[in-house]
N, CA, C and O atoms as a GROMACS GRO file, in nm:
protein
  436
    1MET      N    1  12.860   9.227  21.632
    1MET     CA    2  12.777   9.340  21.602
    1MET      C    3  12.826   9.412  21.477
    1MET      O    4  12.745   9.452  21.393
    2VAL      N    5  12.957   9.429  21.464
    2VAL     CA    6  13.013   9.498  21.348
    2VAL      C    7  12.989   9.415  21.221
    2VAL      O    8  12.957   9.471  21.116
    3MET      N    9  13.004   9.283  21.230
    3MET     CA   10  12.985   9.196  21.115
    3MET      C   11  12.841   9.200  21.066
    3MET      O   12  12.817   9.199  20.945
    4SER      N   13  12.746   9.204  21.157
    4SER     CA   14  12.607   9.207  21.114
    4SER      C   15  12.572   9.338  21.044
    4SER      O   16  12.492   9.338  20.951
    5SER      N   17  12.630   9.449  21.087
    5SER     CA   18  12.602   9.577  21.022
    5SER      C   19  12.665   9.582  20.882
    5SER      O   20  12.608   9.642  20.792
    6ILE      N   21  12.782   9.520  20.865
    6ILE     CA   22  12.846   9.515  20.733
    6ILE      C   23  12.761   9.428  20.639
    6ILE      O   24  12.739   9.466  20.523
    7ALA      N   25  12.715   9.314  20.686
    7ALA     CA   26  12.632   9.226  20.605
    7ALA      C   27  12.501   9.294  20.569
    7ALA      O   28  12.453   9.280  20.456
    8TRP      N   29  12.443   9.369  20.663
    8TRP     CA   30  12.317   9.439  20.636
    8TRP      C   31  12.338   9.547  20.531
    8TRP      O   32  12.252   9.569  20.447
    9ALA      N   33  12.452   9.616  20.536
    9ALA     CA   34  12.482   9.722  20.439
    9ALA      C   35  12.506   9.664  20.300
    9ALA      O   36  12.464   9.723  20.201
   10GLN      N   37  12.570   9.550  20.292
   10GLN     CA   38  12.591   9.486  20.164
   10GLN      C   39  12.460   9.433  20.107
   10GLN      O   40  12.438   9.437  19.986
   11GLY      N   41  12.375   9.385  20.194
   11GLY     CA   42  12.245   9.336  20.149
   11GLY      C   43  12.160   9.446  20.091
   11GLY      O   44  12.086   9.421  19.996
   12MET      N   45  12.168   9.564  20.142
   12MET     CA   46  12.090   9.677  20.092
   12MET      C   47  12.137   9.716  19.951
   12MET      O   48  12.054   9.746  19.865
   13GLY      N   49  12.267   9.715  19.927
   13GLY     CA   50  12.320   9.751  19.796
   13GLY      C   51  12.295   9.641  19.694
   13GLY      O   52  12.287   9.671  19.575
   14GLY      N   53  12.281   9.518  19.735
   14GLY     CA   54  12.262   9.404  19.644
   14GLY      C   55  12.130   9.409  19.572
   14GLY      O   56  12.119   9.360  19.460
   15GLY      N   57  12.027   9.467  19.634
   15GLY     CA   58  11.896   9.473  19.570
   15GLY      C   59  11.897   9.561  19.447
   15GLY      O   60  11.832   9.528  19.348
   16GLY      N   61  11.970   9.670  19.450
   16GLY     CA   62  11.977   9.759  19.336
   16GLY      C   63  12.062   9.703  19.223
   16GLY      O   64  12.036   9.732  19.106
   17SER      N   65  12.162   9.625  19.255
   17SER     CA   66  12.252   9.574  19.152
   17SER      C   67  12.188   9.462  19.071
   17SER      O   68  12.228   9.440  18.956
   18SER      N   69  12.089   9.392  19.125
   18SER     CA   70  12.025   9.285  19.048
   18SER      C   71  11.942   9.344  18.934
   18SER      O   72  11.935   9.285  18.826
   19SER      N   73  11.879   9.459  18.956
   19SER     CA   74  11.805   9.523  18.847
   19SER      C   75  11.903   9.581  18.746
   19SER      O   76  11.873   9.584  18.626
   20GLY      N   77  12.018   9.626  18.791
   20GLY     CA   78  12.122   9.676  18.700
   20GLY      C   79  12.178   9.563  18.615
   20GLY      O   80  12.211   9.584  18.498
   21THR      N   81  12.188   9.444  18.672
   21THR     CA   82  12.235   9.327  18.598
   21THR      C   83  12.137   9.292  18.487
   21THR      O   84  12.179   9.260  18.376
   22LEU      N   85  12.009   9.296  18.516
   22LEU     CA   86  11.908   9.266  18.414
   22LEU      C   87  11.913   9.368  18.301
   22LEU      O   88  11.901   9.332  18.184
   23LEU      N   89  11.930   9.493  18.336
   23LEU     CA   90  11.938   9.597  18.234
   23LEU      C   91  12.063   9.582  18.147
   23LEU      O   92  12.060   9.613  18.028
   24SER      N   93  12.171   9.534  18.205
   24SER     CA   94  12.293   9.516  18.127
   24SER      C   95  12.284   9.396  18.034
   24SER      O   96  12.362   9.386  17.939
   25LEU      N   97  12.192   9.304  18.058
   25LEU     CA   98  12.174   9.188  17.970
   25LEU      C   99  12.088   9.219  17.847
   25LEU      O  100  12.094   9.145  17.749
   26ILE      N  101  12.012   9.325  17.851
   26ILE     CA  102  11.922   9.360  17.741
   26ILE      C  103  11.997   9.378  17.608
   26ILE      O  104  11.950   9.325  17.507
   27PRO      N  105  12.109   9.449  17.602
   27PRO     CA  106  12.179   9.461  17.474
   27PRO      C  107  12.224   9.326  17.416
   27PRO      O  108  12.221   9.306  17.295
   28PHE      N  109  12.267   9.235  17.503
   28PHE     CA  110  12.310   9.104  17.455
   28PHE      C  111  12.192   9.024  17.398
   28PHE      O  112  12.206   8.955  17.297
   29VAL      N  113  12.078   9.034  17.463
   29VAL     CA  114  11.958   8.966  17.414
   29VAL      C  115  11.916   9.024  17.280
   29VAL      O  116  11.881   8.950  17.188
   30LEU      N  117  11.921   9.155  17.268
   30LEU     CA  118  11.886   9.220  17.141
   30LEU      C  119  11.981   9.180  17.029
   30LEU      O  120  11.938   9.156  16.916
   31ILE      N  121  12.109   9.172  17.059
   31ILE     CA  122  12.207   9.130  16.958
   31ILE      C  123  12.178   8.988  16.913
   31ILE      O  124  12.183   8.959  16.794
   32PHE      N  125  12.146   8.898  17.006
   32PHE     CA  126  12.115   8.760  16.970
   32PHE      C  127  11.990   8.754  16.882
   32PHE      O  128  11.988   8.679  16.784
   33VAL      N  129  11.887   8.831  16.915
   33VAL     CA  130  11.764   8.832  16.835
   33VAL      C  131  11.793   8.882  16.694
   33VAL      O  132  11.742   8.826  16.597
   34ILE      N  133  11.873   8.986  16.682
   34ILE     CA  134  11.909   9.038  16.549
   34ILE      C  135  11.987   8.934  16.470
   34ILE      O  136  11.959   8.914  16.352
   35PHE      N  137  12.085   8.869  16.532
   35PHE     CA  138  12.160   8.764  16.464
   35PHE      C  139  12.069   8.651  16.420
   35PHE      O  140  12.086   8.596  16.311
   36TYR      N  141  11.974   8.615  16.503
   36TYR     CA  142  11.884   8.506  16.468
   36TYR      C  143  11.805   8.538  16.342
   36TYR      O  144  11.798   8.456  16.251
   37PHE      N  145  11.747   8.657  16.335
   37PHE     CA  146  11.664   8.692  16.220
   37PHE      C  147  11.746   8.724  16.095
   37PHE      O  148  11.697   8.705  15.984
   38LEU      N  149  11.868   8.774  16.111
   38LEU     CA  150  11.948   8.810  15.994
   38LEU      C  151  12.037   8.698  15.944
   38LEU      O  152  12.069   8.695  15.825
   39LEU      N  153  12.080   8.606  16.030
   39LEU     CA  154  12.174   8.503  15.989
   39LEU      C  155  12.120   8.361  16.001
   39LEU      O  156  12.126   8.285  15.905
   40ILE      N  157  12.070   8.325  16.116
   40ILE     CA  158  12.034   8.186  16.143
   40ILE      C  159  11.908   8.145  16.068
   40ILE      O  160  11.907   8.040  16.003
   41LEU      N  161  11.802   8.224  16.074
   41LEU     CA  162  11.676   8.189  16.009
   41LEU      C  163  11.689   8.177  15.857
   41LEU      O  164  11.640   8.078  15.801
   42PRO      N  165  11.752   8.271  15.787
   42PRO     CA  166  11.769   8.254  15.642
   42PRO      C  167  11.854   8.132  15.605
   42PRO      O  168  11.826   8.066  15.505
   43GLN      N  169  11.956   8.102  15.685
   43GLN     CA  170  12.040   7.985  15.658
   43GLN      C  171  11.959   7.857  15.672
   43GLN      O  172  11.974   7.766  15.590
   44GLN      N  173  11.875   7.848  15.773
   44GLN     CA  174  11.791   7.730  15.790
   44GLN      C  175  11.694   7.715  15.674
   44GLN      O  176  11.667   7.603  15.629
   45LYS      N  177  11.642   7.826  15.625
   45LYS     CA  178  11.550   7.822  15.511
   45LYS      C  179  11.621   7.772  15.386
   45LYS      O  180  11.566   7.690  15.312
   46ARG      N  181  11.745   7.821  15.361
   46ARG     CA  182  11.822   7.774  15.245
   46ARG      C  183  11.854   7.626  15.256
   46ARG      O  184  11.848   7.554  15.156
   47GLN      N  185  11.889   7.579  15.375
   47GLN     CA  186  11.920   7.437  15.393
   47GLN      C  187  11.798   7.351  15.365
   47GLN      O  188  11.809   7.244  15.305
   48LYS      N  189  11.682   7.396  15.408
   48LYS     CA  190  11.558   7.322  15.384
   48LYS      C  191  11.527   7.315  15.234
   48LYS      O  192  11.487   7.210  15.184
   49GLN      N  193  11.545   7.426  15.162
   49GLN     CA  194  11.522   7.428  15.018
   49GLN      C  195  11.620   7.338  14.944
   49GLN      O  196  11.582   7.267  14.851
   50GLN      N  197  11.747   7.339  14.985
   50GLN     CA  198  11.849   7.256  14.923
   50GLN      C  199  11.819   7.108  14.945
   50GLN      O  200  11.832   7.027  14.853
   51LYS      N  201  11.778   7.072  15.066
   51LYS     CA  202  11.744   6.933  15.096
   51LYS      C  203  11.625   6.887  15.013
   51LYS      O  204  11.623   6.774  14.964
   52ALA      N  205  11.524   6.974  14.997
   52ALA     CA  206  11.408   6.939  14.916
   52ALA      C  207  11.446   6.921  14.770
   52ALA      O  208  11.398   6.828  14.705
   53MET      N  209  11.533   7.007  14.717
   53MET     CA  210  11.578   6.996  14.579
   53MET      C  211  11.654   6.866  14.556
   53MET      O  212  11.634   6.800  14.454
   54LEU      N  213  11.740   6.829  14.650
   54LEU     CA  214  11.818   6.707  14.635
   54LEU      C  215  11.730   6.583  14.643
   54LEU      O  216  11.756   6.483  14.575
   55SER      N  217  11.627   6.587  14.724
   55SER     CA  218  11.539   6.470  14.736
   55SER      C  219  11.449   6.454  14.614
   55SER      O  220  11.400   6.344  14.588
   56GLU      N  221  11.428   6.562  14.537
   56GLU     CA  222  11.342   6.556  14.420
   56GLU      C  223  11.419   6.537  14.289
   56GLU      O  224  11.360   6.543  14.182
   57LEU      N  225  11.552   6.513  14.296
   57LEU     CA  226  11.630   6.491  14.175
   57LEU      C  227  11.581   6.366  14.102
   57LEU      O  228  11.540   6.268  14.165
   58LYS      N  229  11.585   6.371  13.969
   58LYS     CA  230  11.546   6.254  13.889
   58LYS      C  231  11.635   6.248  13.766
   58LYS      O  232  11.705   6.344  13.734
   59LYS      N  233  11.631   6.136  13.697
   59LYS     CA  234  11.711   6.118  13.576
   59LYS      C  235  11.668   6.221  13.473
   59LYS      O  236  11.549   6.249  13.457
   60GLY      N  237  11.766   6.275  13.404
   60GLY     CA  238  11.739   6.373  13.300
   60GLY      C  239  11.745   6.517  13.349
   60GLY      O  240  11.744   6.610  13.267
   61ASP      N  241  11.751   6.539  13.480
   61ASP     CA  242  11.763   6.675  13.531
   61ASP      C  243  11.898   6.732  13.493
   61ASP      O  244  12.000   6.664  13.501
   62LYS      N  245  11.898   6.858  13.452
   62LYS     CA  246  12.022   6.928  13.421
   62LYS      C  247  12.061   7.007  13.546
   62LYS      O  248  11.982   7.086  13.598
   63VAL      N  249  12.184   6.984  13.592
   63VAL     CA  250  12.227   7.040  13.719
   63VAL      C  251  12.363   7.108  13.707
   63VAL      O  252  12.434   7.090  13.608
   64ILE      N  253  12.396   7.187  13.809
   64ILE     CA  254  12.528   7.247  13.824
   64ILE      C  255  12.580   7.205  13.961
   64ILE      O  256  12.510   7.216  14.062
   65THR      N  257  12.704   7.156  13.965
   65THR     CA  258  12.762   7.113  14.092
   65THR      C  259  12.820   7.232  14.166
   65THR      O  260  12.828   7.343  14.112
   66GLY      N  261  12.859   7.209  14.289
   66GLY     CA  262  12.918   7.315  14.370
   66GLY      C  263  13.050   7.365  14.314
   66GLY      O  264  13.088   7.479  14.340
   67SER      N  265  13.119   7.283  14.236
   67SER     CA  266  13.246   7.326  14.175
   67SER      C  267  13.227   7.384  14.036
   67SER      O  268  13.324   7.419  13.970
   68GLY      N  269  13.101   7.395  13.992
   68GLY     CA  270  13.074   7.460  13.863
   68GLY      C  271  13.064   7.368  13.744
   68GLY      O  272  13.059   7.416  13.631
   69ILE      N  273  13.060   7.238  13.765
   69ILE     CA  274  13.048   7.143  13.654
   69ILE      C  275  12.902   7.132  13.614
   69ILE      O  276  12.815   7.112  13.698
   70TRP      N  277  12.876   7.146  13.484
   70TRP     CA  278  12.741   7.135  13.430
   70TRP      C  279  12.724   6.992  13.379
   70TRP      O  280  12.812   6.940  13.311
   71GLY      N  281  12.611   6.930  13.411
   71GLY     CA  282  12.587   6.794  13.365
   71GLY      C  283  12.441   6.757  13.372
   71GLY      O  284  12.357   6.833  13.420
   72THR      N  285  12.414   6.637  13.321
   72THR     CA  286  12.279   6.582  13.322
   72THR      C  287  12.279   6.455  13.405
   72THR      O  288  12.366   6.370  13.388
   73VAL      N  289  12.183   6.441  13.494
   73VAL     CA  290  12.175   6.325  13.581
   73VAL      C  291  12.140   6.202  13.498
   73VAL      O  292  12.040   6.201  13.426
   74THR      N  293  12.224   6.098  13.508
   74THR     CA  294  12.196   5.973  13.437
   74THR      C  295  12.163   5.859  13.532
   74THR      O  296  12.097   5.763  13.492
   75ASN      N  297  12.207   5.869  13.655
   75ASN     CA  298  12.181   5.762  13.751
   75ASN      C  299  12.181   5.821  13.891
   75ASN      O  300  12.262   5.909  13.922
   76LEU      N  301  12.091   5.772  13.975
   76LEU     CA  302  12.081   5.820  14.112
   76LEU      C  303  12.100   5.704  14.209
   76LEU      O  304  12.036   5.600  14.196
   77GLY      N  305  12.188   5.723  14.305
   77GLY     CA  306  12.203   5.630  14.415
   77GLY      C  307  12.150   5.694  14.542
   77GLY      O  308  12.100   5.807  14.540
   78LYS      N  309  12.162   5.622  14.651
   78LYS     CA  310  12.115   5.677  14.778
   78LYS      C  311  12.197   5.800  14.818
   78LYS      O  312  12.140   5.900  14.863
   79GLU      N  313  12.328   5.794  14.800
   79GLU     CA  314  12.416   5.905  14.839
   79GLU      C  315  12.493   5.962  14.721
   79GLU      O  316  12.563   6.063  14.737
   80THR      N  317  12.482   5.901  14.602
   80THR     CA  318  12.562   5.944  14.488
   80THR      C  319  12.473   5.978  14.369
   80THR      O  320  12.356   5.941  14.362
   81VAL      N  321  12.533   6.051  14.276
   81VAL     CA  322  12.468   6.088  14.150
   81VAL      C  323  12.570   6.069  14.040
   81VAL      O  324  12.687   6.103  14.056
   82THR      N  325  12.527   6.013  13.928
   82THR     CA  326  12.613   6.003  13.811
   82THR      C  327  12.569   6.108  13.711
   82THR      O  328  12.453   6.114  13.673
   83LEU      N  329  12.665   6.190  13.670
   83LEU     CA  330  12.636   6.298  13.576
   83LEU      C  331  12.706   6.270  13.444
   83LEU      O  332  12.820   6.223  13.441
   84GLN      N  333  12.636   6.300  13.335
   84GLN     CA  334  12.698   6.296  13.204
   84GLN      C  335  12.738   6.439  13.172
   84GLN      O  336  12.653   6.528  13.162
   85VAL      N  337  12.869   6.461  13.156
   85VAL     CA  338  12.919   6.596  13.133
   85VAL      C  339  12.960   6.618  12.988
   85VAL      O  340  12.975   6.732  12.945
   86ALA      N  341  12.978   6.511  12.912
   86ALA     CA  342  13.007   6.518  12.768
   86ALA      C  343  12.949   6.391  12.706
   86ALA      O  344  12.888   6.310  12.776
   87ASP      N  345  12.966   6.373  12.573
   87ASP     CA  346  12.905   6.260  12.505
   87ASP      C  347  12.942   6.126  12.568
   87ASP      O  348  12.854   6.044  12.594
   88ASN      N  349  13.068   6.102  12.592
   88ASN     CA  350  13.112   5.974  12.648
   88ASN      C  351  13.178   5.990  12.784
   88ASN      O  352  13.260   5.907  12.823
   89THR      N  353  13.144   6.095  12.856
   89THR     CA  354  13.207   6.120  12.984
   89THR      C  355  13.103   6.129  13.094
   89THR      O  356  13.013   6.213  13.091
   90LYS      N  357  13.117   6.040  13.192
   90LYS     CA  358  13.028   6.040  13.307
   90LYS      C  359  13.114   6.050  13.432
   90LYS      O  360  13.223   5.993  13.439
   91ILE      N  361  13.064   6.121  13.531
   91ILE     CA  362  13.132   6.130  13.660
   91ILE      C  363  13.033   6.096  13.770
   91ILE      O  364  12.912   6.121  13.759
   92LYS      N  365  13.086   6.039  13.874
   92LYS     CA  366  13.004   6.002  13.990
   92LYS      C  367  13.046   6.091  14.106
   92LYS      O  368  13.165   6.102  14.137
   93LEU      N  369  12.948   6.154  14.170
   93LEU     CA  370  12.980   6.240  14.282
   93LEU      C  371  12.873   6.229  14.389
   93LEU      O  372  12.766   6.173  14.368
   94GLN      N  373  12.906   6.284  14.503
   94GLN     CA  374  12.815   6.281  14.616
   94GLN      C  375  12.695   6.371  14.588
   94GLN      O  376  12.709   6.479  14.530
   95ARG      N  377  12.578   6.325  14.628
   95ARG     CA  378  12.453   6.398  14.603
   95ARG      C  379  12.458   6.539  14.662
   95ARG      O  380  12.402   6.632  14.605
   96ASP      N  381  12.524   6.554  14.776
   96ASP     CA  382  12.529   6.684  14.844
   96ASP      C  383  12.603   6.792  14.764
   96ASP      O  384  12.587   6.911  14.792
   97HIS      N  385  12.682   6.751  14.664
   97HIS     CA  386  12.759   6.848  14.587
   97HIS      C  387  12.682   6.907  14.470
   97HIS      O  388  12.737   6.990  14.397
   98ILE      N  389  12.557   6.867  14.451
   98ILE     CA  390  12.472   6.931  14.351
   98ILE      C  391  12.425   7.063  14.413
   98ILE      O  392  12.364   7.063  14.520
   99SER      N  393  12.454   7.175  14.345
   99SER     CA  394  12.416   7.302  14.406
   99SER      C  395  12.284   7.355  14.354
   99SER      O  396  12.207   7.414  14.430
  100LYS      N  397  12.254   7.335  14.224
  100LYS     CA  398  12.125   7.383  14.174
  100LYS      C  399  12.088   7.315  14.044
  100LYS      O  400  12.172   7.256  13.976
  101LEU      N  401  11.960   7.325  14.011
  101LEU     CA  402  11.910   7.278  13.884
  101LEU      C  403  11.931   7.387  13.780
  101LEU      O  404  11.916   7.505  13.810
  102ARG      N  405  11.966   7.346  13.658
  102ARG     CA  406  11.981   7.443  13.551
  102ARG      C  407  11.846   7.473  13.491
  102ARG      O  408  11.761   7.385  13.479
  103SER      N  409  11.827   7.597  13.453
  103SER     CA  410  11.704   7.635  13.384
  103SER      C  411  11.732   7.650  13.235
  103SER      O  412  11.847   7.644  13.192
  104ASP      N  413  11.627   7.668  13.157
  104ASP     CA  414  11.644   7.687  13.013
  104ASP      C  415  11.724   7.813  12.983
  104ASP      O  416  11.797   7.818  12.884
  105GLU      N  417  11.712   7.915  13.067
  105GLU     CA  418  11.788   8.039  13.046
  105GLU      C  419  11.937   8.017  13.065
  105GLU      O  420  12.018   8.082  13.000
  106ASP      N  421  11.975   7.924  13.155
  106ASP     CA  422  12.116   7.894  13.176
  106ASP      C  423  12.178   7.829  13.052
  106ASP      O  424  12.296   7.851  13.024
  107ASP      N  425  12.100   7.749  12.979
  107ASP     CA  426  12.151   7.681  12.862
  107ASP      C  427  12.180   7.775  12.746
  107ASP      O  428  12.263   7.743  12.661
  108LYS      N  429  12.116   7.890  12.742
  108LYS     CA  430  12.134   7.986  12.633
  108LYS      C  431  12.266   8.062  12.643
  108LYS      O  432  12.312   8.117  12.543
  109GLU      N  433  12.326   8.067  12.759
  109GLU     CA  434  12.449   8.145  12.779
  109GLU      C  435  12.564   8.089  12.706
  109GLU      O  436  12.674   8.143  12.712
   0.00000   0.00000   0.00000
């Protein structure tokens, strides 16, 4: 008899705590939503733009590598790019290390 009254009393308090648990999860959900829109979504957009730029590379494009080397694309492989960085100097590097295309304004600097 005593055990059943204790279980009944605990059961009564349990109903209120489940709604309290849901309310305590709201700040965590809000933080995740904010992180998604401020960090994850823009990063995915940049990755998509970078992948599109790398797939559209062609011979003669003027590029800048991730390490800051300026060059002109002379040959394209499936995973590699050959850049001419001086009159008789060519380097071969991984396609993923091309960071951006140079514009005409970059050449004036």
